[in-house]
N, C-alpha and C positions, 0 to 999 in steps of 0.2 A: 504494500500500500504506500503510495507516495505521500509526501508531506501535505500537499493541498487537500487530498482526500481525508487525511487524518484531522486536519484543521477543520474541515467542513463537518465531519462527524462530531467533533468536540463542540463546535458551535451549535449544532442541532441538539445535542444533549443538554447544553445549557439552556436553550430555548424551551425544551420540554420540561426541564426542572422548573423554570419560571412559570410556565403555564400551570403545572401541577400546584405550585405554591399559590397562585392566584385562585384556582378552583377551591383549594382547601380554605382559603380566606373567605371566599364567598359562601361556601357551605356553612362555615362557623357563623358568619355575619347574619345569614338568614335562617340559622338554626335548622338546616336541611341535612338529611342523611342520605348519602348515595347508596342505593341498593341495586346491585347488578341484576339484570333480568336473567332469570334462570330457566333454561329449557323452554324458552318461548312463553313462559308464564308471566303475566303482567306483574311488575314489581310492587304495585299497590296491594295485590293479593298476597304475595309472599310477605310483605311487611306486616300486614294484618295478622297473618298466621304466626309470624315470629313474635308478635306482641301478645299473642294469646287471645286475640280479639276475634272470636268465632262469628259474632254478629256482623262486625265490620267486613270480615272476609266473605261472608255470604252476600252481603250487600254489594261488594265489588264484583263478585262472581255473577250475580244477577244482572248488574249493569253491563257487564261484558258480554254475557251470553243470552240475555233476555229469556231465561228459563224461570220456572216457578220456584217457590220457596223450598218445597220438598226436594226437587232435583238439585237445586243449588246447595242445600245443606248436605246432601249425600256426596256431591262432588267435592265440597270443601273438606268434609270428613275424610274422604279418600286421599286428599293431598296433605292432610294434617301431619302425619308421621314423616313424610318426606321433607317438608319445609319448616316444621317447628324446631325451635332451638333446643327444646328439652326432650 
């Protein structure tokens, strides 16, 4: 690798570090938690499950899928073990 390429890589790494620092600042400033989307599942649903909020998770699921309460409850219960923290 020549010196110009090495310098460019170093410059890009510094820029990435700066962007990450700015994002972290914004998350803290707005009291927002980043939740990575898992397996194509909406991060709001995963967050509700991880908080132990069954009602919130069912509400999000119904919003996303437009299914009834019974179907949504069954679906969320099926996801509970996979996405809950405990």
